[in-house]
C-alpha positions, 0 to 999 in steps of 0.5 A: 067590362065584358068583351063579347067578341072575345068569348066565342069558342071560334076565336083563335087564341094563343096563350103564354103561360109564365111571363118571366125572361123567356115568356116575356120575349115570346109575348112581345114577338107574338104581339108584333106578329099575330094576324088580325083576328087572333087573341093573345092571352098571357098568364102569370101567378105574379102581378109583377115580373120577378127579376130573380137575378138581382133578388139575392143582392137585394136580400142583403143590401137595402134600398133597392127592393122595389126594382126587383118587381117589374110591372106587366102593364106594357108587356106587349110592347105596343104603342097602342093597346089591343083589347084582344091582347090580355094579361091575367094574374092567376095561377095555371092549375091544369093544361090539356091539348086544347085548353088551360084551367086557371085558378080563377075566372075573368068575366070582365075579359070575357072568360066566365069560367077558369077554362081558356081554350087555345089553338097554340100554347107556350109553356114558360112556367120555369122552375121551382127556385131553391128555398132561399129564393122561393117566395112561393115556398111554404113556411115549412121549407122557406128560409124566411116565410112571408107573414101571410100566404103569398099571392104574387103582389109587389107589396108582398114581395117587398115585405118578403125581401125586408124580412129576409134582409132582417134575418140575415143582418141579425145572424152572426154566422151564416151557412150557405149550402150550394156552390152554384151562382145563387150560393156564391152570390149570397155568400160573397154579398153577405161577407162584403156587406158584413165582413164581421160575420162568419160565412161558410159555403158548402158545395157537394162537388170538388169544383164550383160551377162545373159546367164552365171553364175551370178558371171560373172556379179558380176565380171564385175560390180566390175571392172566397179566400180574399173575403175570408169565406170558409169554403168546404168542397166535396161534402154534401149536407146531411139533410137529416140534420136539418130541422125547420127551425134551423132554416128560419130562426137566427136567434139560436145557433144550430149545428148541422152535419155533412155526409162525412160527419163534419159538424158546422154551427151557424145562426142561419142556414141558406139553402141554395140547392134544389131548383127543380123544373116546374113540369107537374102540369105537363106530367098530369096531362101526359106523363110521357112528355116528361123525362123521368131522369131530370123532370124536364119536358121533352121537346123537338128542335122546334121546341114543340112538346113531344113524347119521344126520347130520340134526341137523347141519342141523336145530336140532331134531335127530334124533328118538328114533324115528330111532335106529339103535341105540335101546338104546345111549345115549352121554353126556359127552365122547364124544357129539356132543350139539348143541354141548354143551361137554365139561364135567362138568356137561353129562355129569351132565345127560346121564347123568340124561336117558339113564338116565331114558329107559332107565327109560321104555323099560322101563316102556313095554315092560312096561306095556301102554298105557304110552307115556311119551315120552323126554326130549330133551336141549338144552344150556344156555348155556356154563358154566365155572369156571377157576382162576387161581392158588390163590385166584382163579377166573373163571367164566361162568354163565347168560351172566354172567362173574364173579371169585371170590377165596375159593379154597383150595388143595385146591379143595373136593373133599368135594362131589364125594366126596359125589356119588359116595356117600361120606360125608366127615366128616374128612380121614382119610375121603378116604384110602380 
């Protein structure tokens, strides 16, 4: 159905690009706060939200795959839907200061071309995941490639997890490269489910999880010893010793080397390093908006896109008035947000701040005399929870480290479903 009232160039529009942990919060904040006459358009290349936190577990433990993919059908969290609030399944192909271009047009929603003009945008496209967890990776770099080109549907995601689980089950020995949260979870989950497998975890630094308290490292090391996981620290994998077949074929044992010359034989290689911010589109628009040293988008304390590097030398950061693109906000893994770690809880907080600031900018420009100040973001203490097998986890919160032993194989996904607006009363509700 075409909606003529939505296609006018005069329609005031906010777009949210990416609807994961941070984008979700931004969308819901905007949906409950935008004044009458504003259109809200949200875009994601996935038809369902990917609950990335549980996916390594489901790639090892069967029976829960469907719980990792959450429908966007109630993403706005409203009792009554609004026709001017639209969720589109498409990829973003470019962004400019006043419009975005998508991979397809949506004439049924009043967009006869792939271009959508906007007044404000929130860029929440996150990061490219490591090869072992990137469903969108090309077959040449993916540990387990999907049987057909991936287009972001739940059915494809379910097949991907099933195939990945089959390959892990088939391998008698597994080499996990990268001792971050993802690598630790893969190694401990695999060894917990398949104690007979030889599991090796290689990390380039002498300490695991270096941004956190050393007690986190100590707990992971102790768990690896208890599970009989071979832990190799302070050695980096020599990428020249890897070929494509070693990443996808569990039938033939392959030998790879570290940069010290150590040789490691394994049936399966899981690469859990190489996560990179997804900021290519911002760089194409204006290369000075991206920090060359880390690939992250430069932002002000109000999370508006800027070209200034001033904050690198200042604890106070760039002030909102210094934004080169005051109508574009960047949140989550793509933003250089003053030392914030790439984590869902940080993206969630940034999403709320960015959306609130857009609402304040709208109020300021439509209400004479209104000068509501913009919120400024400062990251809190580093916080994380890392599973160490099916029931155990180590966490750091508010500067304190602790261990939990009450975990369950499915990792309690219902809470995240509810956060995406989905009511879950029984198991069947998560097959949507």
